N, CA and C atoms as a LAMMPS dump frame, in Angstrom:
ITEM: TIMESTEP
0
ITEM: NUMBER OF ATOMS
288
ITEM: BOX BOUNDS ff ff ff
-5.0000000000000000e+02 5.0000000000000000e+02
-5.0000000000000000e+02 5.0000000000000000e+02
-5.0000000000000000e+02 5.0000000000000000e+02
ITEM: ATOMS id mol type element x y z
1 1 1 N 0.974 -9.132 7.981
2 1 2 C 1.459 -7.74 8.031
3 1 3 C 1.8 -6.91 8.069
4 2 1 N 2.178 -6.318 9.125
5 2 2 C 2.249 -4.672 9.882
6 2 3 C 2.819 -4.03 8.932
7 3 1 N 3.502 -2.611 8.234
8 3 2 C 4.308 -1.834 8.086
9 3 3 C 4.301 -0.645 9.585
10 4 1 N 4.017 0.241 8.72
11 4 2 C 4.194 1.352 10.175
12 4 3 C 2.752 2.14 9.872
13 5 1 N 2.633 2.886 11.286
14 5 2 C 0.989 3.444 10.962
15 5 3 C 0.676 4.113 10.927
16 6 1 N -0.183 4.852 9.406
17 6 2 C -0.64 5.715 9.137
18 6 3 C 0.563 6.233 8.492
19 7 1 N 1.432 5.419 7.272
20 7 2 C 2.341 6.617 6.498
21 7 3 C 2.052 6.18 5.136
22 8 1 N 1.225 4.838 5.025
23 8 2 C 1.263 4.76 3.194
24 8 3 C 0.37 5.788 2.735
25 9 1 N 0.828 5.138 1.862
26 9 2 C 0.495 6.208 0.626
27 9 3 C -0.561 6.035 -0.16
28 10 1 N -1.627 4.814 0.098
29 10 2 C -2.266 4.583 -0.502
30 10 3 C -3.572 5.84 -0.183
31 11 1 N -4.648 5.669 -1.253
32 11 2 C -5.822 6.42 -1.282
33 11 3 C -7.076 5.934 -2.676
34 12 1 N -8.437 5.7 -2.067
35 12 2 C -9.361 4.945 -2.298
36 12 3 C -10.56 5.704 -2.336
37 13 1 N -11.269 6.558 -4.133
38 13 2 C -12.223 6.945 -4.242
39 13 3 C -13.262 5.99 -4.731
40 14 1 N -14.499 6.152 -2.894
41 14 2 C -15.504 5.221 -3.378
42 14 3 C -16.524 5.55 -4.781
43 15 1 N -16.393 6.798 -5.078
44 15 2 C -17.113 7.192 -5.817
45 15 3 C -16.546 6.503 -7.255
46 16 1 N -15.033 6.055 -7.578
47 16 2 C -15.138 6.028 -8.799
48 16 3 C -15.338 4.39 -8.956
49 17 1 N -15.534 3.429 -7.962
50 17 2 C -15.281 1.868 -7.539
51 17 3 C -16.273 1.912 -8.118
52 18 1 N -16.14 0.269 -9.432
53 18 2 C -17.593 -0.303 -9.71
54 18 3 C -17.264 -1.642 -8.893
55 19 1 N -16.992 -2.339 -7.995
56 19 2 C -16.962 -3.19 -7.293
57 19 3 C -16.613 -4.161 -8.051
58 20 1 N -15.745 -3.9 -9.122
59 20 2 C -14.66 -5.635 -10.269
60 20 3 C -13.851 -6.325 -9.241
61 21 1 N -13.745 -5.788 -8.378
62 21 2 C -12.885 -6.759 -7.27
63 21 3 C -11.132 -7.301 -7.563
64 22 1 N -10.965 -6.303 -8.958
65 22 2 C -9.355 -6.642 -9.34
66 22 3 C -8.389 -6.544 -8.141
67 23 1 N -9.177 -4.728 -7.312
68 23 2 C -7.875 -4.529 -6.271
69 23 3 C -8.004 -5.51 -5.172
70 24 1 N -8.887 -6.219 -4.911
71 24 2 C -8.968 -7.71 -3.875
72 24 3 C -8.06 -8.249 -3.963
73 25 1 N -8.724 -8.978 -5.77
74 25 2 C -8.165 -10.367 -6.167
75 25 3 C -6.496 -10.317 -6.171
76 26 1 N -5.716 -9.244 -6.203
77 26 2 C -4.48 -8.32 -6.661
78 26 3 C -3.335 -8.194 -5.577
79 27 1 N -3.928 -7.686 -4.57
80 27 2 C -3.439 -7.443 -2.69
81 27 3 C -3.019 -8.565 -2.575
82 28 1 N -1.488 -8.324 -1.929
83 28 2 C -0.654 -9.814 -1.18
84 28 3 C -0.946 -9.517 -0.077
85 29 1 N -1.341 -8.24 0.419
86 29 2 C -1.961 -8.457 2.484
87 29 3 C -3.686 -8.283 2.012
88 30 1 N -4.406 -8.836 1.291
89 30 2 C -5.813 -8.35 1.783
90 30 3 C -6.104 -7.287 2.354
91 31 1 N -5.707 -5.809 1.9
92 31 2 C -6.061 -4.637 2.055
93 31 3 C -7.871 -4.358 1.429
94 32 1 N -7.935 -5.098 0.45
95 32 2 C -9.826 -4.574 -0.013
96 32 3 C -10.041 -5.381 -0.032
97 33 1 N -11.647 -5.653 0.358
98 33 2 C -12.611 -6.959 0.486
99 33 3 C -13.892 -5.638 -0.57
100 34 1 N -14.479 -6.182 -0.887
101 34 2 C -15.809 -6.586 -2.21
102 34 3 C -16.903 -6.854 -1.207
103 35 1 N -17.695 -5.323 -1.075
104 35 2 C -19.35 -5.355 0.267
105 35 3 C -19.963 -4.651 -0.759
106 36 1 N -21.316 -4.842 -0.458
107 36 2 C -22.166 -4.142 -0.812
108 36 3 C -21.895 -3.89 -2.896
109 37 1 N -21.179 -3.915 -3.088
110 37 2 C -20.482 -4.311 -4.895
111 37 3 C -19.832 -2.787 -4.557
112 38 1 N -19.216 -2.603 -3.997
113 38 2 C -17.704 -1.509 -4.182
114 38 3 C -16.879 -2.173 -3.153
115 39 1 N -15.312 -1.991 -3.252
116 39 2 C -14.225 -2.03 -2.597
117 39 3 C -14.255 -0.871 -1.227
118 40 1 N -13.763 -1.638 -0.182
119 40 2 C -13.91 -1.379 1.162
120 40 3 C -11.866 -1.729 1.487
121 41 1 N -11.302 -0.528 2.079
122 41 2 C -10.264 -0.794 2.676
123 41 3 C -9.926 -1.427 4.245
124 42 1 N -9.649 -2.368 3.801
125 42 2 C -9.983 -3.48 5.525
126 42 3 C -8.881 -2.566 6.563
127 43 1 N -7.767 -2.533 6.022
128 43 2 C -6.88 -1.706 7.158
129 43 3 C -5.383 -1.341 6.699
130 44 1 N -5.764 -0.124 5.895
131 44 2 C -4.452 0.554 5.426
132 44 3 C -3.391 0.608 5.707
133 45 1 N -2.745 0.32 6.685
134 45 2 C -1.465 0.401 7.446
135 45 3 C -0.882 -1.438 6.945
136 46 1 N -2.006 -2.538 6.081
137 46 2 C -1.62 -3.586 5.697
138 46 3 C -0.709 -3.021 4.582
139 47 1 N -1.165 -2.269 3.911
140 47 2 C -0.696 -1.394 2.615
141 47 3 C 0.941 -1.429 2.356
142 48 1 N 2.028 -2.691 1.934
143 48 2 C 3.039 -2.141 1.221
144 48 3 C 3.485 -1.564 0.196
145 49 1 N 2.432 -1.035 -0.368
146 49 2 C 2.584 0.164 -1.543
147 49 3 C 2.995 -0.721 -2.847
148 50 1 N 2.422 -1.445 -3.261
149 50 2 C 3.161 -2.326 -4.872
150 50 3 C 3.052 -2.211 -5.59
151 51 1 N 1.702 -1.528 -5.464
152 51 2 C 1.08 -0.738 -6.884
153 51 3 C -0.061 -1.567 -7.206
154 52 1 N 0.188 -2.967 -7.1
155 52 2 C -0.803 -3.662 -7.667
156 52 3 C -2.257 -3.451 -7.733
157 53 1 N -3.019 -2.656 -6.713
158 53 2 C -4.382 -2.138 -6.542
159 53 3 C -4.56 -0.98 -7.793
160 54 1 N -3.114 -0.146 -7.997
161 54 2 C -3.482 0.63 -8.974
162 54 3 C -3.636 0.482 -9.787
163 55 1 N -2.581 -0.491 -10.177
164 55 2 C -2.074 -1.102 -12.145
165 55 3 C -3.71 -1.367 -11.992
166 56 1 N -4.132 -2.501 -11.284
167 56 2 C -4.85 -2.955 -11.785
168 56 3 C -6.366 -2.424 -11.976
169 57 1 N -6.657 -1.338 -11.444
170 57 2 C -8.079 -0.517 -10.934
171 57 3 C -8.24 0.056 -12.812
172 58 1 N -9.079 -0.377 -13.427
173 58 2 C -9.42 0.232 -14.605
174 58 3 C -10.322 1.814 -14.472
175 59 1 N -10.805 1.587 -12.976
176 59 2 C -11.497 3.011 -13.189
177 59 3 C -10.676 3.723 -12.478
178 60 1 N -9.834 3.89 -12.523
179 60 2 C -8.457 4.908 -11.641
180 60 3 C -9.497 5.103 -10.152
181 61 1 N -9.275 4.761 -9.805
182 61 2 C -10.559 5.238 -8.371
183 61 3 C -9.192 4.768 -6.808
184 62 1 N -8.204 3.848 -7.267
185 62 2 C -6.925 3.978 -6.424
186 62 3 C -5.705 4.623 -6.027
187 63 1 N -4.833 5.294 -6.086
188 63 2 C -4.045 5.899 -6.159
189 63 3 C -2.807 5.152 -4.815
190 64 1 N -1.866 4.493 -5.07
191 64 2 C -0.799 4.533 -3.991
192 64 3 C 0.736 4.707 -5.155
193 65 1 N 1.534 5.44 -4.318
194 65 2 C 3.146 5.775 -4.317
195 65 3 C 4.151 4.652 -4.215
196 66 1 N 4.051 3.772 -5.142
197 66 2 C 4.892 2.566 -5.565
198 66 3 C 6.067 2.441 -4.957
199 67 1 N 6.645 2.214 -4.324
200 67 2 C 8.145 1.536 -4.254
201 67 3 C 8.555 3.172 -3.099
202 68 1 N 7.95 3.702 -2.487
203 68 2 C 8.608 5.099 -1.947
204 68 3 C 8.154 4.663 -0.49
205 69 1 N 8.882 5.627 0.322
206 69 2 C 7.833 5.626 1.657
207 69 3 C 9.343 4.538 2.896
208 70 1 N 8.271 4.782 4.09
209 70 2 C 9.125 3.651 5.231
210 70 3 C 9.036 1.949 4.673
211 71 1 N 7.234 2.119 4.203
212 71 2 C 6.823 0.554 3.644
213 71 3 C 8.149 -0.084 2.981
214 72 1 N 8.323 0.764 1.427
215 72 2 C 9.287 0.281 1.303
216 72 3 C 10.745 0.589 1.113
217 73 1 N 11.117 0.961 2.414
218 73 2 C 12.143 0.896 2.762
219 73 3 C 12.49 -0.464 3.83
220 74 1 N 11.248 -0.751 4.749
221 74 2 C 11.028 -1.592 5.345
222 74 3 C 11.955 -3.154 4.093
223 75 1 N 10.755 -3.218 3.316
224 75 2 C 10.988 -3.99 2.414
225 75 3 C 12.256 -4.459 1.94
226 76 1 N 12.685 -3.433 0.993
227 76 2 C 13.952 -3.393 1.13
228 76 3 C 14.868 -3.418 1.945
229 77 1 N 15.166 -3.799 3.053
230 77 2 C 15.995 -3.733 4.207
231 77 3 C 15.727 -5.306 4.158
232 78 1 N 14.396 -5.956 4.724
233 78 2 C 14.559 -7.283 4.374
234 78 3 C 15.014 -8.355 3.109
235 79 1 N 14.733 -7.936 2.339
236 79 2 C 15.397 -8.291 0.685
237 79 3 C 16.769 -8.337 0.773
238 80 1 N 17.801 -7.382 0.977
239 80 2 C 18.979 -7.061 1.163
240 80 3 C 20.131 -7.741 2.326
241 81 1 N 18.569 -7.486 3.447
242 81 2 C 19.345 -7.663 4.843
243 81 3 C 20.031 -7.013 5.527
244 82 1 N 20.044 -5.666 4.606
245 82 2 C 19.995 -4.132 5.741
246 82 3 C 18.941 -4.118 7.225
247 83 1 N 19.726 -2.267 7.139
248 83 2 C 18.829 -1.648 7.632
249 83 3 C 17.492 -1.198 7.042
250 84 1 N 16.522 -0.699 7.648
251 84 2 C 15.523 -0.131 6.313
252 84 3 C 16.039 1.588 6.58
253 85 1 N 16.216 2.087 5.367
254 85 2 C 16.215 3.639 5.417
255 85 3 C 15.455 4.374 4.468
256 86 1 N 15.048 4.624 4.778
257 86 2 C 13.696 5.877 3.551
258 86 3 C 13.986 7.346 3.888
259 87 1 N 15.503 7.41 4.76
260 87 2 C 15.988 8.706 4.26
261 87 3 C 15.022 9.816 4.64
262 88 1 N 14.059 9.602 5.564
263 88 2 C 13.695 10.459 6.281
264 88 3 C 13.839 10.955 8.184
265 89 1 N 14.757 10.4 8.818
266 89 2 C 16.111 10.93 9.887
267 89 3 C 16.773 10.5 9.528
268 90 1 N 17.561 11.851 9.223
269 90 2 C 19.107 11.998 8.58
270 90 3 C 19.794 11.516 10.099
271 91 1 N 21.215 10.961 9.168
272 91 2 C 22.326 10.962 10.241
273 91 3 C 21.68 9.345 10.645
274 92 1 N 20.628 8.987 11.048
275 92 2 C 20.943 7.309 12.414
276 92 3 C 20.022 6.648 11.736
277 93 1 N 20.154 6.753 9.854
278 93 2 C 19.844 5.909 9.257
279 93 3 C 18.262 5.495 9.35
280 94 1 N 18.144 5.051 10.511
281 94 2 C 16.547 4.746 10.803
282 94 3 C 15.293 5.203 9.384
283 95 1 N 14.57 4.352 9.603
284 95 2 C 13.027 4.509 9.18
285 95 3 C 11.606 5.427 10.301
286 96 1 N 11.298 6.231 9.293
287 96 2 C 9.78 6.828 10.2
288 96 3 C 10.391 6.306 11.451
């Protein structure tokens, strides 16, 4: 499942990565793969900003503002049955 293109807060520093594989193991959407002993992002737009990768990266190679932005608004809308609203389009309640 993809969310909105180009809006995720996910950042990855390959220089800090040791290739331990935790990010690939915990990511529910397969955003990371391990190749040549380092993690690689397969598709940033698959990121739902849950924060599991950052929480489990002991080398601080990953940052993500979990629970923010449009991806979070879409998920909350799906859970509550309401319309997604991240507050970035004032007046109409629509998401970015």
